[in-house]
Every structure is written in structure tokens, then in C-alpha cells.
VOTI-889218 format. One line per field, with one value per atom (N, C-alpha, C, O): z, y, x; residue in three letters; residue number from 1; atom name. Coordinates in nm, 3 decimals. Atoms other than C-alpha are relative to their C-alpha. Example, Ala and Ser with C-alpha at 12.3 -4.5 7.8 and 13.67 -1.06 7.14 Angstrom:
c3 (0.000, 0.780, 0.000, 0.066, -0.006, 0.714, 0.073, 0.090)
c2 (-0.119, -0.450, 0.120, 0.118, -0.119, -0.106, 0.109, 0.220)
c1 (0.089, 1.230, 0.090, 0.194, -0.082, 1.367, -0.077, -0.026)
res (ALA, ALA, ALA, ALA, SER, SER, SER, SER)
n (1, 1, 1, 1, 2, 2, 2, 2)
atom (N, CA, C, O, N, CA, C, O)
***
This chain:
c3 (-0.108, 2.627, 0.094, 0.117, -0.095, 2.870, 0.129, 0.182, -0.123, 3.171, 0.116, 0.202, -0.109, 3.397, 0.000, 0.099, 0.009, 3.278, 0.020, 0.025, -0.014, 3.323, 0.128, 0.233, -0.115, 3.557, -0.031, -0.146, 0.017, 3.609, -0.075, -0.055, 0.071, 3.376, -0.084, -0.096, 0.081, 3.154, 0.085, 0.044, -0.089, 3.447, 0.050, 0.051, -0.049, 3.587, -0.110, -0.082, 0.112, 3.242, -0.020, -0.040, 0.020, 3.206, 0.106, 0.075, -0.107, 3.545, -0.019, -0.002, 0.024, 3.467, -0.111, -0.102, 0.111, 3.139, 0.046, 0.010, -0.050, 3.314, 0.086, 0.074, -0.086, 3.572, -0.083, -0.053, 0.090, 3.295, -0.069, -0.074, 0.068, 3.105, 0.096, 0.056, -0.100, 3.426, 0.025, 0.035, -0.020, 3.481, -0.117, -0.098, 0.119, 3.126, -0.008, -0.043, 0.008, 3.142, 0.106, 0.087, -0.103, 3.462, -0.032, 0.042, 0.041, 3.277, 0.071, 0.067, -0.067, 3.479, -0.104, -0.207, 0.091, 3.312, 0.016, 0.127, 0.001, 3.217, -0.111, -0.226, 0.099, 3.040, -0.116, -0.097, 0.120, 2.686, 0.008, -0.034, -0.007, 2.754, 0.094, 0.072, -0.092, 3.044, -0.074, -0.062, 0.078, 2.817, -0.099, -0.109, 0.099, 2.548, 0.066, 0.015, -0.070, 2.795, 0.055, 0.055, -0.052, 2.949, -0.112, -0.101, 0.112, 2.616, -0.059, -0.096, 0.059, 2.490, 0.095, 0.051, -0.096, 2.810, 0.069, 0.147, -0.066, 2.917, 0.144, 0.230, -0.135, 3.223, 0.057, 0.010, -0.064, 3.443, 0.150, 0.203, -0.145, 3.806, 0.064, 0.004, -0.060, 4.051, 0.073, 0.191, -0.064, 4.121, 0.055, 0.158, -0.042, 4.151, 0.098, 0.139, -0.094, 4.381, 0.119, 0.213, -0.106, 4.604, 0.051, -0.024, -0.059, 4.842, -0.003, -0.004, 0.008, 4.830, -0.133, -0.141, 0.131, 4.463, -0.018, -0.060, 0.025, 4.450, 0.108, 0.078, -0.111, 4.792, -0.019, 0.004, 0.021, 4.711, -0.107, -0.098, 0.103, 4.400, 0.060, 0.034, -0.065, 4.605, 0.084, 0.080, -0.085, 4.849, -0.085, -0.063, 0.083, 4.585, -0.079, -0.089, 0.086, 4.363, 0.080, 0.023, -0.088, 4.661, -0.047, -0.056, 0.042, 4.544, 0.126, 0.222, -0.114, 4.780, -0.023, -0.135, 0.007, 4.858, 0.101, 0.210, -0.094, 5.014, -0.046, -0.165, 0.030, 5.035, -0.024, 0.053, 0.032, 4.873, 0.065, 0.041, -0.072, 5.091, -0.080, -0.030, 0.086, 4.801, -0.054, -0.171, 0.045, 4.783, -0.112, -0.199, 0.101, 4.572, 0.065, 0.166, -0.046, 4.626, -0.103, -0.223, 0.086, 4.483, 0.026, 0.140, -0.010, 4.412, -0.088, -0.195, 0.084, 4.285, 0.022, 0.130, 0.001, 4.198, -0.051, -0.147, 0.034, 4.175, -0.149, -0.202, 0.142, 3.815, -0.091, -0.208, 0.085, 3.690, 0.028, -0.065, -0.036, 3.877, 0.061, 0.096, -0.074, 4.025, -0.091, -0.206, 0.060, 3.929, 0.109, 0.227, -0.095, 4.094, -0.024, -0.133, 0.013, 4.159, 0.119, 0.221, -0.108, 4.373, 0.119, 0.228, -0.109, 4.580, -0.004, -0.108, 0.002, 4.685, -0.100, -0.164, 0.094, 4.478, -0.144, -0.223, 0.138, 4.160, -0.029, -0.134, 0.021, 4.201, -0.013, -0.102, 0.002, 4.275, -0.126, -0.183, 0.119, 3.985, -0.126, -0.219, 0.112, 3.743, -0.001, -0.107, -0.012, 3.870, -0.048, -0.120, 0.040, 3.822, -0.151, -0.214, 0.145, 3.468, -0.071, -0.169, 0.062, 3.381, 0.007, -0.087, -0.015, 3.514, -0.094, -0.130, 0.085, 3.296, -0.146, -0.235, 0.137, 2.987, -0.054, -0.173, 0.047, 2.971, 0.022, 0.092, -0.022, 2.956, -0.080, -0.053, 0.078, 2.700, -0.018, -0.033, 0.008, 2.676, -0.102, -0.106, 0.093, 2.398, 0.075, 0.119, -0.075, 2.562, -0.100, -0.197, 0.089, 2.395, -0.005, 0.098, 0.017, 2.254, 0.082, 0.118, -0.080, 2.446, 0.142, 0.210, -0.138, 2.772, 0.011, 0.121, -0.004, 2.675, 0.017, 0.022)
c2 (-0.094, 24.415, -0.062, -0.183, 0.050, 24.387, -0.044, 0.026, 0.052, 24.175, 0.097, 0.111, -0.094, 24.431, 0.123, 0.195, -0.114, 24.692, -0.038, 0.049, 0.044, 24.481, 0.053, 0.055, -0.047, 24.624, -0.012, -0.032, 0.000, 24.624, -0.121, -0.233, 0.111, 24.415, -0.083, -0.204, 0.075, 24.320, -0.101, -0.215, 0.089, 24.171, -0.111, -0.228, 0.099, 23.998, -0.100, -0.218, 0.089, 23.856, -0.101, -0.219, 0.090, 23.711, -0.110, -0.226, 0.100, 23.538, -0.094, -0.215, 0.083, 23.415, -0.100, -0.217, 0.089, 23.271, -0.112, -0.228, 0.102, 23.090, -0.102, -0.222, 0.091, 22.945, -0.092, -0.210, 0.082, 22.826, -0.106, -0.223, 0.096, 22.664, -0.110, -0.226, 0.099, 22.490, -0.100, -0.220, 0.089, 22.351, -0.096, -0.215, 0.084, 22.224, -0.104, -0.220, 0.094, 22.065, -0.110, -0.220, 0.102, 21.881, -0.088, -0.181, 0.080, 21.742, 0.037, -0.039, -0.043, 21.940, 0.045, 0.102, -0.042, 22.003, 0.149, 0.198, -0.143, 22.364, 0.022, -0.017, -0.023, 22.470, 0.083, 0.173, -0.068, 22.590, 0.150, 0.228, -0.144, 22.925, 0.071, 0.188, -0.059, 22.985, 0.016, 0.119, -0.008, 22.907, 0.115, 0.194, -0.107, 23.140, 0.138, 0.231, -0.130, 23.420, 0.040, 0.159, -0.030, 23.393, 0.043, 0.143, -0.031, 23.391, 0.138, 0.210, -0.129, 23.694, 0.118, 0.233, -0.108, 23.892, 0.039, 0.134, -0.029, 23.888, -0.050, 0.011, 0.058, 23.671, 0.030, -0.024, -0.036, 23.823, -0.004, 0.057, 0.009, 23.737, 0.098, 0.127, -0.110, 23.995, -0.044, -0.011, 0.054, 23.825, 0.109, 0.088, -0.102, 24.149, 0.102, 0.195, -0.095, 24.327, -0.067, 0.002, 0.070, 24.059, -0.117, -0.209, 0.103, 23.845, -0.137, -0.239, 0.130, 23.572, -0.069, -0.192, 0.055, 23.525, -0.015, -0.121, 0.001, 23.612, -0.071, -0.129, 0.061, 23.485, -0.148, -0.188, 0.142, 23.113, -0.025, -0.121, 0.015, 23.159, 0.030, -0.041, -0.036, 23.330, -0.117, -0.152, 0.113, 23.040, -0.123, -0.184, 0.118, 22.764, 0.008, -0.090, -0.018, 22.909, 0.040, 0.054, -0.040, 23.007, 0.131, 0.143, -0.131, 23.366, 0.076, 0.088, -0.076, 23.568, 0.148, 0.198, -0.142, 23.928, 0.078, 0.029, -0.092, 24.219, 0.142, 0.170, -0.141, 24.591, 0.057, 0.031, -0.049, 24.774, 0.135, 0.191, -0.124, 25.084, 0.126, 0.236, -0.117, 25.313, 0.001, 0.035, 0.010, 25.269, -0.100, -0.082, 0.104, 24.960, -0.135, -0.147, 0.137, 24.587, -0.080, -0.053, 0.089, 24.322, -0.142, -0.185, 0.140, 23.967, -0.081, -0.036, 0.082, 23.682, -0.148, -0.193, 0.146, 23.316, -0.032, 0.029, 0.030, 23.158, -0.020, 0.025, 0.029, 23.043, 0.120, 0.116, -0.112, 23.381, 0.128, 0.203, -0.128, 23.662, 0.089, 0.043, -0.093, 23.970, 0.082, 0.111, -0.095, 24.183, 0.098, 0.064, -0.106, 24.509, 0.048, 0.030, -0.057, 24.674, 0.087, 0.082, -0.091, 24.934, -0.071, -0.015, 0.079, 24.662, -0.140, -0.181, 0.136, 24.313, -0.091, -0.174, 0.086, 24.152, 0.029, -0.064, -0.032, 24.339, -0.054, -0.113, 0.052, 24.253, -0.152, -0.208, 0.147, 23.888, -0.053, -0.151, 0.050, 23.849, 0.027, -0.053, -0.023, 24.010, -0.109, -0.161, 0.104, 23.762, -0.135, -0.208, 0.124, 23.472, -0.006, -0.108, -0.005, 23.580, -0.017, -0.091, 0.013, 23.617, -0.144, -0.193, 0.138, 23.266, -0.096, -0.200, 0.090, 23.113, 0.042, -0.043, -0.049, 23.336, 0.078, 0.108, -0.072, 23.519, 0.150, 0.200, -0.144, 23.885, 0.085, 0.204, -0.072, 23.981, -0.087, -0.209, 0.072, 23.885, 0.069, 0.192, -0.053, 23.927, 0.016, -0.082, -0.033, 24.099, 0.036, 0.106, -0.041, 24.130, 0.153, 0.220, -0.146, 24.482, 0.070, 0.187, -0.059, 24.541, 0.032, 0.113, -0.019, 24.528, 0.103, 0.133, -0.096, 24.780, 0.141, 0.235)
c1 (-0.024, -4.867, 0.103, 0.104, -0.099, -4.578, -0.070, -0.156, 0.058, -4.667, 0.022, -0.064, -0.031, -4.501, -0.091, -0.096, 0.092, -4.756, -0.146, -0.233, 0.139, -5.070, -0.061, 0.003, 0.076, -5.331, -0.148, -0.186, 0.145, -5.706, -0.053, -0.006, 0.063, -5.922, 0.098, 0.081, -0.097, -5.625, 0.077, 0.097, -0.072, -5.433, -0.092, -0.055, 0.094, -5.739, -0.038, -0.056, 0.031, -5.821, 0.113, 0.087, -0.114, -5.470, 0.002, 0.027, 0.003, -5.496, -0.119, -0.105, 0.118, -5.848, 0.027, -0.011, -0.034, -5.721, 0.094, 0.073, -0.094, -5.432, -0.074, -0.051, 0.076, -5.669, -0.089, -0.102, 0.082, -5.903, 0.084, 0.046, -0.088, -5.617, 0.045, 0.056, -0.038, -5.507, -0.112, -0.088, 0.114, -5.856, -0.015, -0.038, 0.014, -5.872, 0.112, 0.086, -0.112, -5.526, -0.011, 0.043, 0.022, -5.628, -0.120, -0.152, 0.115, -5.930, -0.130, -0.226, 0.122, -6.184, -0.101, -0.065, 0.105, -6.516, -0.026, -0.048, 0.031, -6.569, -0.101, -0.078, 0.105, -6.886, 0.055, 0.137, -0.047, -6.830, -0.024, 0.062, 0.027, -6.995, 0.097, 0.129, -0.099, -6.751, 0.133, 0.199, -0.124, -6.456, -0.007, 0.087, 0.016, -6.590, 0.000, 0.062, 0.008, -6.668, 0.136, 0.170, -0.133, -6.321, 0.093, 0.163, -0.088, -6.140, -0.030, 0.063, 0.038, -6.335, 0.019, 0.018, -0.015, -6.284, -0.130, -0.132, 0.128, -6.650, 0.000, -0.064, -0.008, -6.572, 0.138, 0.239, -0.127, -6.302, -0.021, -0.113, 0.008, -6.244, 0.099, 0.202, -0.078, -6.096, 0.127, 0.145, -0.121, -5.761, 0.093, 0.157, -0.097, -5.561, -0.058, 0.011, 0.062, -5.807, -0.067, -0.107, 0.071, -5.958, 0.084, 0.116, -0.085, -5.753, -0.065, 0.005, 0.067, -6.018, 0.028, 0.023, -0.033, -5.929, 0.150, 0.197, -0.144, -5.559, 0.081, 0.185, -0.073, -5.452, 0.031, 0.145, -0.029, -5.488, 0.107, 0.183, -0.104, -5.271, 0.137, 0.233, -0.127, -5.000, 0.050, 0.168, -0.038, -5.002, 0.037, 0.142, -0.023, -5.026, 0.130, 0.204, -0.118, -4.751, 0.124, 0.232, -0.110, -4.534, 0.065, 0.187, -0.047, -4.508, 0.043, -0.033, -0.051, -4.293, -0.025, -0.014, 0.032, -4.384, 0.083, 0.113, -0.063, -4.202, -0.026, -0.043, 0.017, -4.248, 0.139, 0.231, -0.134, -3.959, 0.032, 0.138, -0.027, -3.992, -0.026, -0.004, 0.023, -4.088, -0.142, -0.162, 0.139, -4.466, -0.019, -0.103, 0.010, -4.417, 0.022, 0.091, -0.016, -4.439, 0.077, 0.068, -0.077, -4.211, -0.048, -0.061, 0.041, -4.326, 0.093, 0.133, -0.084, -4.115, -0.025, -0.064, -0.003, -4.114, 0.139, 0.186, -0.139, -3.770, 0.023, 0.124, -0.020, -3.819, -0.022, 0.017, 0.039, -3.943, 0.076, 0.106, -0.057, -3.780, -0.106, -0.214, 0.085, -3.939, -0.090, -0.057, 0.092, -4.237, -0.038, -0.041, 0.034, -4.338, -0.142, -0.197, 0.133, -4.671, -0.033, 0.036, 0.038, -4.846, -0.066, -0.072, 0.059, -5.019, 0.061, 0.114, -0.054, -4.911, -0.072, -0.009, 0.074, -5.189, 0.038, 0.053, -0.038, -5.097, 0.140, 0.162, -0.135, -4.729, -0.002, 0.063, 0.004, -4.809, -0.066, -0.019, 0.068, -5.052, 0.083, 0.081, -0.093, -4.803, 0.107, 0.143, -0.101, -4.545, -0.055, 0.012, 0.066, -4.787, -0.018, 0.011, 0.019, -4.873, 0.134, 0.142, -0.132, -4.504, 0.050, 0.113, -0.048, -4.434, -0.071, -0.015, 0.079, -4.706, -0.006, -0.010, 0.018, -4.730, 0.119, 0.123, -0.117, -4.398, -0.008, -0.097, -0.014, -4.297, -0.098, -0.113, 0.101, -4.563, -0.123, -0.112, 0.128, -4.930, -0.088, -0.097, 0.100, -5.185, -0.131, -0.192, 0.123, -5.481, -0.109, -0.081, 0.110, -5.823, -0.009, -0.003, -0.001, -5.846, -0.108, -0.093, 0.107, -6.170, 0.044, -0.019, -0.048, -5.969, 0.111, 0.156, -0.110, -5.702, -0.051, 0.029)
res (MET, MET, MET, MET, LYS, LYS, LYS, LYS, THR, THR, THR, THR, SER, SER, SER, SER, ASP, ASP, ASP, ASP, LEU, LEU, LEU, LEU, THR, THR, THR, THR, GLY, GLY, GLY, GLY, PRO, PRO, PRO, PRO, ALA, ALA, ALA, ALA, LEU, LEU, LEU, LEU, ASN, ASN, ASN, ASN, TRP, TRP, TRP, TRP, ALA, ALA, ALA, ALA, VAL, VAL, VAL, VAL, THR, THR, THR, THR, LYS, LYS, LYS, LYS, ILE, ILE, ILE, ILE, GLU, GLU, GLU, GLU, LEU, LEU, LEU, LEU, LEU, LEU, LEU, LEU, GLY, GLY, GLY, GLY, MET, MET, MET, MET, LEU, LEU, LEU, LEU, SER, SER, SER, SER, ARG, ARG, ARG, ARG, GLY, GLY, GLY, GLY, GLU, GLU, GLU, GLU, TYR, TYR, TYR, TYR, VAL, VAL, VAL, VAL, LYS, LYS, LYS, LYS, THR, THR, THR, THR, TRP, TRP, TRP, TRP, VAL, VAL, VAL, VAL, GLN, GLN, GLN, GLN, ASP, ASP, ASP, ASP, ALA, ALA, ALA, ALA, THR, THR, THR, THR, THR, THR, THR, THR, SER, SER, SER, SER, GLY, GLY, GLY, GLY, GLU, GLU, GLU, GLU, GLN, GLN, GLN, GLN, ILE, ILE, ILE, ILE, ASP, ASP, ASP, ASP, PRO, PRO, PRO, PRO, TYR, TYR, TYR, TYR, SER, SER, SER, SER, THR, THR, THR, THR, ASP, ASP, ASP, ASP, TRP, TRP, TRP, TRP, LEU, LEU, LEU, LEU, TRP, TRP, TRP, TRP, GLY, GLY, GLY, GLY, GLY, GLY, GLY, GLY, PRO, PRO, PRO, PRO, ILE, ILE, ILE, ILE, ILE, ILE, ILE, ILE, GLU, GLU, GLU, GLU, ARG, ARG, ARG, ARG, GLU, GLU, GLU, GLU, LYS, LYS, LYS, LYS, ILE, ILE, ILE, ILE, GLU, GLU, GLU, GLU, LEU, LEU, LEU, LEU, ARG, ARG, ARG, ARG, HIS, HIS, HIS, HIS, ASP, ASP, ASP, ASP, GLY, GLY, GLY, GLY, ARG, ARG, ARG, ARG, ASN, ASN, ASN, ASN, SER, SER, SER, SER, TRP, TRP, TRP, TRP, CYS, CYS, CYS, CYS, ALA, ALA, ALA, ALA, TRP, TRP, TRP, TRP, ILE, ILE, ILE, ILE, ALA, ALA, ALA, ALA, SER, SER, SER, SER, THR, THR, THR, THR, GLY, GLY, GLY, GLY, ALA, ALA, ALA, ALA, MET, MET, MET, MET, HIS, HIS, HIS, HIS, GLY, GLY, GLY, GLY, PRO, PRO, PRO, PRO, THR, THR, THR, THR, PRO, PRO, PRO, PRO, LEU, LEU, LEU, LEU, ILE, ILE, ILE, ILE, ALA, ALA, ALA, ALA, ALA, ALA, ALA, ALA, MET, MET, MET, MET, ARG, ARG, ARG, ARG, CYS, CYS, CYS, CYS, TYR, TYR, TYR, TYR, VAL, VAL, VAL, VAL, ALA, ALA, ALA, ALA, SER, SER, SER, SER, LYS, LYS, LYS, LYS, LEU, LEU, LEU, LEU, GLY, GLY, GLY, GLY, ASP, ASP, ASP, ASP, GLU, GLU, GLU, GLU, VAL, VAL, VAL, VAL, ASP, ASP, ASP, ASP, ILE, ILE, ILE, ILE, PRO, PRO, PRO, PRO, LYS, LYS, LYS, LYS, GLU, GLU, GLU, GLU, LEU, LEU, LEU, LEU, LEU, LEU, LEU, LEU)
n (1, 1, 1, 1, 2, 2, 2, 2, 3, 3, 3, 3, 4, 4, 4, 4, 5, 5, 5, 5, 6, 6, 6, 6, 7, 7, 7, 7, 8, 8, 8, 8, 9, 9, 9, 9, 10, 10, 10, 10, 11, 11, 11, 11, 12, 12, 12, 12, 13, 13, 13, 13, 14, 14, 14, 14, 15, 15, 15, 15, 16, 16, 16, 16, 17, 17, 17, 17, 18, 18, 18, 18, 19, 19, 19, 19, 20, 20, 20, 20, 21, 21, 21, 21, 22, 22, 22, 22, 23, 23, 23, 23, 24, 24, 24, 24, 25, 25, 25, 25, 26, 26, 26, 26, 27, 27, 27, 27, 28, 28, 28, 28, 29, 29, 29, 29, 30, 30, 30, 30, 31, 31, 31, 31, 32, 32, 32, 32, 33, 33, 33, 33, 34, 34, 34, 34, 35, 35, 35, 35, 36, 36, 36, 36, 37, 37, 37, 37, 38, 38, 38, 38, 39, 39, 39, 39, 40, 40, 40, 40, 41, 41, 41, 41, 42, 42, 42, 42, 43, 43, 43, 43, 44, 44, 44, 44, 45, 45, 45, 45, 46, 46, 46, 46, 47, 47, 47, 47, 48, 48, 48, 48, 49, 49, 49, 49, 50, 50, 50, 50, 51, 51, 51, 51, 52, 52, 52, 52, 53, 53, 53, 53, 54, 54, 54, 54, 55, 55, 55, 55, 56, 56, 56, 56, 57, 57, 57, 57, 58, 58, 58, 58, 59, 59, 59, 59, 60, 60, 60, 60, 61, 61, 61, 61, 62, 62, 62, 62, 63, 63, 63, 63, 64, 64, 64, 64, 65, 65, 65, 65, 66, 66, 66, 66, 67, 67, 67, 67, 68, 68, 68, 68, 69, 69, 69, 69, 70, 70, 70, 70, 71, 71, 71, 71, 72, 72, 72, 72, 73, 73, 73, 73, 74, 74, 74, 74, 75, 75, 75, 75, 76, 76, 76, 76, 77, 77, 77, 77, 78, 78, 78, 78, 79, 79, 79, 79, 80, 80, 80, 80, 81, 81, 81, 81, 82, 82, 82, 82, 83, 83, 83, 83, 84, 84, 84, 84, 85, 85, 85, 85, 86, 86, 86, 86, 87, 87, 87, 87, 88, 88, 88, 88, 89, 89, 89, 89, 90, 90, 90, 90, 91, 91, 91, 91, 92, 92, 92, 92, 93, 93, 93, 93, 94, 94, 94, 94, 95, 95, 95, 95, 96, 96, 96, 96, 97, 97, 97, 97, 98, 98, 98, 98, 99, 99, 99, 99, 100, 100, 100, 100, 101, 101, 101, 101, 102, 102, 102, 102, 103, 103, 103, 103, 104, 104, 104, 104, 105, 105, 105, 105, 106, 106, 106, 106, 107, 107, 107, 107, 108, 108, 108, 108, 109, 109, 109, 109, 110, 110, 110, 110, 111, 111, 111, 111, 112, 112, 112, 112)
atom (N, CA, C, O, N, CA, C, O, N, CA, C, O, N, CA, C, O, N, CA, C, O, N, CA, C, O, N, CA, C, O, N, CA, C, O, N, CA, C, O, N, CA, C, O, N, CA, C, O, N, CA, C, O, N, CA, C, O, N, CA, C, O, N, CA, C, O, N, CA, C, O, N, CA, C, O, N, CA, C, O, N, CA, C, O, N, CA, C, O, N, CA, C, O, N, CA, C, O, N, CA, C, O, N, CA, C, O, N, CA, C, O, N, CA, C, O, N, CA, C, O, N, CA, C, O, N, CA, C, O, N, CA, C, O, N, CA, C, O, N, CA, C, O, N, CA, C, O, N, CA, C, O, N, CA, C, O, N, CA, C, O, N, CA, C, O, N, CA, C, O, N, CA, C, O, N, CA, C, O, N, CA, C, O, N, CA, C, O, N, CA, C, O, N, CA, C, O, N, CA, C, O, N, CA, C, O, N, CA, C, O, N, CA, C, O, N, CA, C, O, N, CA, C, O, N, CA, C, O, N, CA, C, O, N, CA, C, O, N, CA, C, O, N, CA, C, O, N, CA, C, O, N, CA, C, O, N, CA, C, O, N, CA, C, O, N, CA, C, O, N, CA, C, O, N, CA, C, O, N, CA, C, O, N, CA, C, O, N, CA, C, O, N, CA, C, O, N, CA, C, O, N, CA, C, O, N, CA, C, O, N, CA, C, O, N, CA, C, O, N, CA, C, O, N, CA, C, O, N, CA, C, O, N, CA, C, O, N, CA, C, O, N, CA, C, O, N, CA, C, O, N, CA, C, O, N, CA, C, O, N, CA, C, O, N, CA, C, O, N, CA, C, O, N, CA, C, O, N, CA, C, O, N, CA, C, O, N, CA, C, O, N, CA, C, O, N, CA, C, O, N, CA, C, O, N, CA, C, O, N, CA, C, O, N, CA, C, O, N, CA, C, O, N, CA, C, O, N, CA, C, O, N, CA, C, O, N, CA, C, O, N, CA, C, O, N, CA, C, O, N, CA, C, O, N, CA, C, O, N, CA, C, O, N, CA, C, O, N, CA, C, O, N, CA, C, O, N, CA, C, O, N, CA, C, O, N, CA, C, O, N, CA, C, O, N, CA, C, O, N, CA, C, O)
***
């Protein structure tokens, strides 16, 4: 699926997967059942709908946001370019996913 089209559970799953991979690469302990639930799409955190989840990523990754004046938000990271969305969190999380996974993402079919 195109990263620019991700929304809802599919977008949140992609961000959850990236966060899991980051934890694993830093050597943090993650229970096997959490890894399995995340990979399968059973465990999805609300990054694109809850500022308590998505806000820290925006700050950490230095994602810039602006309203484009047409009921749309634009988010960008210098290395990735811009992504758009109907809310700042959706735009920012699409931008984050694009920066880590590219312009297309394999989403579990259960989330489509």
C-alpha cells in the first residue's frame, strides 16, 4: 500500500511496527507475545489519533508541520520530503513511516 494512502489501523500498525523494530535494534527487551501481536496486527497503538502517542515521535524525529490552507496538513522530514493528511497526526505519521519504510508498505491483509 502507498504510504501516502495509509490511514486508521493500517497507519497505526506501520508506526507500531517501526517503534517495535527500534526497541529491538536498541537491545531493549520486548516480550515475544508483544512482538508476535504487533507483527500480526493484533497490537496496534493509536499514533495517528492520540497526541500522547504521536506527539513524542513528532518531537523526537523533528517532523515539521504546517496547514496548507485547504483542509489539509503537510508534514516533512528533510531526508524524506512531504506527506499530507487531513489531520496533523496523520500527516506526521505518514511522513514518519515514509522515512523509515519507504513509499510503499506491506500491510497485513486483516488491516486493509
